[in-house]
C-alpha positions as a Markdown table, in Angstrom:
| # | Residue | x | y | z |
|---|---|---|---|---|
| 1 | Met | -0.3 | 0.2 | -0.6 |
| 2 | Ala | 0.7 | 4.0 | -0.1 |
| 3 | Val | 2.0 | 6.0 | 2.4 |
| 4 | Gln | -0.8 | 7.7 | 4.1 |
| 5 | Ile | -0.3 | 10.9 | 6.1 |
| 6 | Asn | -2.9 | 11.6 | 8.7 |
| 7 | Pro | -3.1 | 14.9 | 10.3 |
| 8 | Ser | -3.8 | 15.1 | 13.4 |
| 9 | Ile | -6.3 | 17.5 | 15.1 |
| 10 | Leu | -5.3 | 17.4 | 18.0 |
| 11 | Ser | -3.0 | 20.1 | 17.1 |
| 12 | Ala | -6.0 | 22.0 | 15.4 |
| 13 | Asp | -8.3 | 25.0 | 16.6 |
| 14 | Phe | -11.1 | 23.4 | 18.2 |
| 15 | Ala | -13.3 | 26.2 | 17.6 |
| 16 | Arg | -12.6 | 25.9 | 13.9 |
| 17 | Leu | -12.4 | 22.0 | 13.3 |
| 18 | Ala | -14.7 | 22.2 | 9.9 |
| 19 | Asp | -12.8 | 24.7 | 8.6 |
| 20 | Glu | -9.2 | 22.9 | 9.9 |
| 21 | Ala | -10.9 | 19.3 | 8.1 |
| 22 | Lys | -11.3 | 21.2 | 4.8 |
| 23 | Ala | -7.2 | 22.9 | 4.8 |
| 24 | Val | -6.3 | 19.6 | 4.7 |
| 25 | Glu | -8.0 | 17.8 | 2.2 |
| 26 | Gly | -5.5 | 16.2 | 0.1 |
| 27 | Ala | -4.6 | 14.2 | 3.6 |
| 28 | Asp | -5.6 | 10.4 | 3.6 |
| 29 | Trp | -7.2 | 10.6 | 7.4 |
| 30 | Leu | -8.1 | 12.7 | 10.0 |
| 31 | His | -6.6 | 11.7 | 13.0 |
| 32 | Val | -8.5 | 12.0 | 15.9 |
| 33 | Asp | -7.5 | 11.7 | 19.7 |
| 34 | Val | -10.4 | 11.1 | 21.9 |
| 35 | Met | -9.0 | 11.1 | 25.6 |
| 36 | Asp | -10.5 | 10.4 | 28.9 |
| 37 | Asn | -8.2 | 12.2 | 31.5 |
| 38 | His | -7.6 | 8.6 | 33.1 |
| 39 | Phe | -6.2 | 6.4 | 30.7 |
| 40 | Val | -3.8 | 9.3 | 29.5 |
| 41 | Pro | -4.0 | 13.3 | 31.6 |
| 42 | Asn | -5.6 | 14.6 | 29.5 |
| 43 | Leu | -9.3 | 15.4 | 28.4 |
| 44 | Thr | -10.1 | 16.0 | 24.6 |
| 45 | Leu | -13.7 | 15.2 | 22.9 |
| 46 | Gly | -16.1 | 12.6 | 22.5 |
| 47 | Val | -18.8 | 11.1 | 20.4 |
| 48 | Pro | -20.7 | 14.2 | 19.9 |
| 49 | Val | -17.7 | 15.6 | 18.3 |
| 50 | Val | -16.6 | 13.3 | 16.1 |
| 51 | Glu | -20.6 | 13.0 | 14.9 |
| 52 | Ser | -20.4 | 16.6 | 14.0 |
| 53 | Leu | -16.8 | 16.3 | 12.0 |
| 54 | Ala | -17.9 | 12.9 | 10.2 |
| 55 | Ser | -20.9 | 15.4 | 9.1 |
| 56 | Ala | -18.6 | 18.5 | 8.0 |
| 57 | Thr | -15.8 | 16.3 | 6.1 |
| 58 | Asp | -15.5 | 14.0 | 3.2 |
| 59 | Thr | -11.8 | 12.7 | 4.9 |
| 60 | Pro | -12.3 | 9.5 | 6.3 |
| 61 | Leu | -11.8 | 9.6 | 10.2 |
| 62 | Asp | -8.7 | 7.8 | 12.3 |
| 63 | Cys | -10.1 | 7.9 | 15.7 |
| 64 | His | -7.7 | 7.4 | 18.8 |
| 65 | Leu | -9.7 | 6.1 | 21.7 |
| 66 | Met | -6.5 | 6.7 | 24.6 |
| 67 | Ile | -9.5 | 5.9 | 27.3 |
| 68 | Glu | -10.2 | 3.3 | 30.0 |
| 69 | Ala | -12.9 | 0.5 | 28.7 |
| 70 | Pro | -12.7 | 0.5 | 24.8 |
| 71 | Asp | -14.5 | -2.4 | 24.6 |
| 72 | Arg | -17.5 | -0.7 | 26.1 |
| 73 | Trp | -17.5 | 2.6 | 23.9 |
| 74 | Ala | -15.1 | 2.2 | 20.9 |
| 75 | Pro | -18.3 | 0.8 | 18.7 |
| 76 | Gln | -20.0 | 4.2 | 19.4 |
| 77 | Tyr | -17.3 | 5.6 | 17.8 |
| 78 | Val | -18.1 | 3.6 | 14.3 |
| 79 | Glu | -21.6 | 4.3 | 14.4 |
| 80 | Ala | -20.5 | 7.8 | 15.0 |
| 81 | Gly | -18.7 | 7.7 | 11.7 |
| 82 | Ala | -15.1 | 6.5 | 11.9 |
| 83 | Ser | -13.9 | 4.5 | 9.1 |
| 84 | Ser | -10.9 | 3.7 | 11.9 |
| 85 | Val | -11.2 | 2.9 | 15.5 |
| 86 | Thr | -7.9 | 2.3 | 17.3 |
| 87 | Phe | -8.2 | 1.5 | 21.0 |
| 88 | His | -5.0 | 0.4 | 23.7 |
| 89 | Val | -4.6 | -2.9 | 24.1 |
| 90 | Glu | -2.9 | -2.1 | 27.4 |
| 91 | Ala | -6.8 | -1.0 | 28.0 |
| 92 | Ala | -8.9 | -3.8 | 26.0 |
| 93 | Ala | -10.3 | -6.2 | 28.3 |
| 94 | Ala | -10.9 | -8.7 | 25.7 |
| 95 | Pro | -8.9 | -7.2 | 22.5 |
| 96 | Val | -10.0 | -9.7 | 19.7 |
| 97 | Arg | -13.4 | -9.7 | 20.3 |
| 98 | Leu | -13.3 | -6.1 | 20.3 |
| 99 | Ala | -11.4 | -5.6 | 16.9 |
| 100 | Arg | -14.4 | -8.1 | 15.6 |
| 101 | Glu | -17.1 | -5.9 | 16.6 |
| 102 | Ile | -15.3 | -2.8 | 14.9 |
| 103 | Arg | -15.2 | -4.3 | 11.9 |
| 104 | Ala | -18.3 | -6.4 | 11.9 |
| 105 | Lys | -19.4 | -2.5 | 12.3 |
| 106 | Gly | -18.5 | -1.6 | 9.0 |
| 107 | Ala | -14.8 | 0.3 | 10.1 |
| 108 | Arg | -11.2 | -0.8 | 10.3 |
| 109 | Ala | -9.7 | -2.5 | 13.2 |
| 110 | Ser | -6.6 | -1.1 | 14.8 |
| 111 | Met | -5.0 | -1.5 | 17.8 |
| 112 | Ala | -2.3 | 0.6 | 19.7 |
| 113 | Leu | 0.7 | 0.1 | 21.9 |
| 114 | Arg | 2.6 | 2.7 | 24.5 |
| 115 | Pro | 6.2 | 2.8 | 24.4 |
| 116 | Ala | 6.8 | 0.3 | 26.8 |
| 117 | Thr | 4.8 | -2.1 | 25.9 |
| 118 | Pro | 6.7 | -4.5 | 23.6 |
| 119 | Ile | 4.8 | -6.1 | 20.1 |
| 120 | Glu | 6.1 | -9.7 | 20.4 |
| 121 | Pro | 3.3 | -10.7 | 23.1 |
| 122 | Tyr | 0.7 | -10.0 | 20.4 |
| 123 | Glu | 2.0 | -11.8 | 17.5 |
| 124 | Asp | -0.7 | -14.1 | 17.2 |
| 125 | Leu | -3.8 | -11.1 | 17.5 |
| 126 | Leu | -2.1 | -9.1 | 14.1 |
| 127 | Pro | -4.2 | -11.4 | 11.8 |
| 128 | Glu | -7.5 | -10.0 | 13.5 |
| 129 | Leu | -6.4 | -6.3 | 13.1 |
| 130 | Asp | -6.7 | -3.8 | 9.9 |
| 131 | Met | -3.9 | -1.2 | 11.3 |
| 132 | Leu | -1.4 | -2.0 | 14.6 |
| 133 | Leu | -0.5 | 1.8 | 16.2 |
| 134 | Ile | 2.7 | 2.2 | 17.5 |
| 135 | Met | 3.3 | 5.4 | 19.9 |
| 136 | Thr | 6.4 | 7.0 | 19.2 |
| 137 | Val | 5.5 | 9.2 | 22.5 |
| 138 | Glu | 3.9 | 8.8 | 25.5 |
| 139 | Pro | 0.0 | 9.4 | 24.6 |
| 140 | Gly | -1.6 | 12.1 | 26.4 |
| 141 | Phe | -0.4 | 15.5 | 24.6 |
| 142 | Gly | 0.7 | 16.7 | 21.3 |
| 143 | Gly | 4.0 | 18.5 | 20.6 |
| 144 | Gln | 6.1 | 15.7 | 22.3 |
| 145 | Ala | 9.5 | 15.0 | 20.7 |
| 146 | Phe | 9.7 | 11.8 | 19.2 |
| 147 | Leu | 11.7 | 8.7 | 20.9 |
| 148 | Asp | 14.2 | 7.3 | 19.1 |
| 149 | Ile | 14.2 | 4.1 | 21.1 |
| 150 | Met | 10.8 | 3.8 | 19.1 |
| 151 | Leu | 12.7 | 2.3 | 16.0 |
| 152 | Pro | 13.4 | -1.1 | 16.8 |
| 153 | Lys | 10.6 | -1.7 | 18.2 |
| 154 | Ile | 9.0 | -0.6 | 14.2 |
| 155 | Arg | 11.5 | -2.5 | 12.4 |
| 156 | Arg | 10.8 | -6.2 | 14.2 |
| 157 | Thr | 6.9 | -5.2 | 14.0 |
| 158 | Arg | 7.7 | -4.8 | 10.2 |
| 159 | Glu | 9.3 | -8.0 | 10.1 |
| 160 | Leu | 6.0 | -9.8 | 12.1 |
| 161 | Ile | 3.5 | -8.2 | 9.4 |
| 162 | Ser | 6.2 | -9.4 | 6.6 |
| 163 | Lys | 6.8 | -13.0 | 8.1 |
| 164 | His | 2.8 | -13.4 | 8.7 |
| 165 | Gly | 2.3 | -11.9 | 5.0 |
| 166 | Leu | -0.2 | -9.7 | 6.2 |
| 167 | Asp | -1.8 | -6.5 | 4.6 |
| 168 | Leu | -1.7 | -4.9 | 7.9 |
| 169 | Trp | -0.5 | -1.0 | 8.1 |
| 170 | Leu | 1.8 | 0.2 | 10.6 |
| 171 | Gln | 1.5 | 3.8 | 12.0 |
| 172 | Ile | 3.1 | 5.9 | 14.4 |
| 173 | Asp | 1.9 | 8.5 | 16.3 |
| 174 | Gly | 4.1 | 11.1 | 18.2 |
| 175 | Gly | 6.8 | 13.7 | 17.0 |
| 176 | Val | 6.3 | 13.1 | 13.3 |
| 177 | Ser | 7.8 | 15.9 | 11.1 |
| 178 | Ala | 10.5 | 16.6 | 8.3 |
| 179 | Ala | 13.1 | 15.5 | 10.5 |
| 180 | Thr | 12.4 | 12.1 | 11.5 |
| 181 | Ile | 9.9 | 10.8 | 8.9 |
| 182 | Glu | 12.4 | 9.5 | 7.2 |
| 183 | Arg | 13.8 | 7.2 | 9.6 |
| 184 | Cys | 10.6 | 6.1 | 10.7 |
| 185 | Ala | 9.4 | 4.6 | 7.0 |
| 186 | Glu | 12.7 | 3.2 | 6.7 |
| 187 | Ala | 12.2 | 1.6 | 9.9 |
| 188 | Gly | 9.1 | 0.3 | 8.9 |
| 189 | Ala | 5.8 | 2.7 | 9.2 |
| 190 | Asp | 3.6 | 3.5 | 6.2 |
| 191 | Val | 1.1 | 5.0 | 8.0 |
| 192 | Phe | 2.0 | 8.8 | 10.2 |
| 193 | Val | -0.2 | 10.9 | 11.7 |
| 194 | Ala | 1.9 | 14.3 | 12.2 |
| 195 | Gly | 0.0 | 17.1 | 14.3 |
| 196 | Ser | 1.8 | 20.5 | 15.3 |
| 197 | Ala | 3.9 | 19.6 | 11.9 |
| 198 | Val | 1.0 | 19.9 | 9.6 |
| 199 | Tyr | -1.3 | 22.3 | 11.8 |
| 200 | Gly | 1.4 | 24.5 | 12.9 |
| 201 | Ala | 2.7 | 25.2 | 8.9 |
| 202 | Asp | 2.0 | 28.1 | 7.2 |
| 203 | Asp | 0.3 | 26.0 | 4.4 |
| 204 | Pro | -1.2 | 23.2 | 6.2 |
| 205 | Ala | -1.9 | 21.4 | 2.7 |
| 206 | Glu | 1.3 | 22.0 | 1.5 |
| 207 | Ala | 3.3 | 20.4 | 4.6 |
| 208 | Val | 0.7 | 17.1 | 4.3 |
| 209 | Arg | 2.6 | 16.9 | 0.4 |
| 210 | Gly | 5.9 | 17.7 | 1.8 |
| 211 | Leu | 5.9 | 15.0 | 4.6 |
| 212 | Arg | 4.4 | 12.6 | 1.8 |
| 213 | Ala | 7.1 | 13.0 | -0.4 |
| 214 | Gln | 10.0 | 12.6 | 2.4 |
| 215 | Ala | 7.8 | 9.2 | 3.8 |
| 216 | Glu | 7.5 | 7.8 | -0.2 |
| 217 | Ala | 11.1 | 8.2 | -0.7 |
| 218 | Ala | 12.4 | 6.9 | 2.1 |
| 219 | Thr | 10.2 | 3.4 | 1.5 |
| 220 | Ala | 11.0 | 3.3 | -2.0 |
| 221 | Gly | 14.5 | 3.2 | -0.7 |
| 222 | Ala | 14.4 | 0.9 | 1.9 |
| 223 | Thr | 14.4 | -3.4 | 2.5 |
| 224 | Trp | 10.6 | -3.5 | 3.3 |
| 225 | Gly | 9.6 | -1.2 | 1.0 |
| 226 | Cys | 10.9 | -3.2 | -2.3 |
| 227 | Gly | 7.3 | -4.3 | -3.6 |
| 228 | His | 5.3 | -2.6 | -1.3 |
């Protein structure tokens, strides 16, 4: 699959979300961070805002649930209009059942791992997913510096995906910018969440195009990207 760029509205102007969505119409997805002030120490938005945003843009919504009890709440985000829903494996009671329920409702199912959570214990779950998200900062706040120590984890995850011959997207979130995206692409990521690097730019749409070009060039030169 091709490189995908997902601007994070966590870095957008919440008073102008419809306009901010239009400002990045060339993006593949809009990344929506949902935080409950329990699983992470921040509170953002919920189902009603996702529902309103879904009706205001044609760009599909990629909802990242940084919340407790995702087994209970995740299906509601599909019903609100999300085309992809990500739950954290650290919070899910039954991740396989939840992934299947999200898929059954018509959305892509994604599982996220915090920086300290290894991928290896979840190898057998990968076929149940459409995407895996590796956090490259501690979840909770935008604008954090990228954690270089996550690059080996990205590589190991890409190796597991290849080992099983899966059509599984590998997303990264946290500190993605012009200075870091090439290293992540070379390591094996193909879906990139970028917040301040996009919405902090004078021209968000141009920032999306620039990040995409960098990631595509790095992927083309990577061993894992051959024939990708």
